[in-house]
C-alpha positions in Angstrom: 101.7 109.9 100.5 100.9 106.4 99.5 98.0 105.3 97.3 95.1 104.0 99.4 94.0 101.7 96.6 97.4 100.1 96.1 97.8 96.4 97.0 99.2 96.3 100.6 102.5 94.6 101.3 101.7 91.1 102.8 104.6 91.4 105.1 103.1 94.5 106.7 100.3 92.4 108.2 101.9 89.4 109.9 98.6 87.9 111.1 97.2 87.6 107.6 98.3 85.1 105.0 99.8 86.3 101.7 97.4 86.1 98.8 97.7 83.2 96.4 99.9 84.0 93.4 98.5 81.3 91.1 94.8 80.8 90.3 93.0 77.7 91.6 92.0 75.2 89.0 89.1 72.7 89.1 90.8 69.4 88.4 90.0 65.7 89.3 91.9 64.6 92.3 94.6 62.0 91.9 94.9 61.4 95.7 91.3 61.6 97.0 89.4 59.5 94.6 86.9 56.6 94.7 85.9 56.4 91.0 87.0 59.3 88.9 88.2 61.8 91.4 85.5 64.3 90.6 84.2 64.7 94.1 87.7 64.9 95.5 88.6 67.6 93.0 85.4 69.6 93.8 86.1 69.3 97.5 89.7 70.5 97.2 88.5 73.5 95.1 85.7 74.4 97.5 87.7 73.7 100.6 85.3 71.2 102.1 85.4 67.5 103.1 85.3 65.1 100.1 82.9 62.8 101.9 80.4 65.6 102.2 80.6 66.2 98.5 80.1 62.5 97.8 77.1 62.4 100.1 75.5 65.4 98.3 76.1 63.7 95.0 74.5 60.5 96.1 71.5 62.3 97.6 71.2 64.5 94.5 71.3 61.4 92.3 68.6 59.7 94.3 66.3 62.7 94.7 67.1 64.2 91.3 66.1 61.1 89.4 69.6 60.4 88.1 70.3 63.9 86.8 73.3 64.4 89.1 74.8 61.1 87.9 74.8 62.5 84.3 76.5 65.7 85.6 79.1 63.5 87.4 79.8 61.5 84.3 80.1 64.7 82.3 82.5 66.2 84.8 84.5 62.9 84.7 85.0 63.4 81.0 85.5 67.2 80.9 87.6 67.9 84.0 91.3 67.4 83.6 93.3 65.2 86.0 95.8 66.9 88.2 
């Protein structure tokens, strides 16, 4: 009898993708960048369109009285480049 809590064999379920073997990292994008690649990196990590992230950052900067701009600059300094 097999252990029901064991990790299933990914080849046993052909309709499902195999799980990722390496962890995802939050890095600045080298390909999808306008300024520092922060929005492109966040978009790749989250699996969304980079233009949506850029729009949210601009709106957050305008309506947040510049607080998101400070967060963007901090992420530019702290996030490693891919």
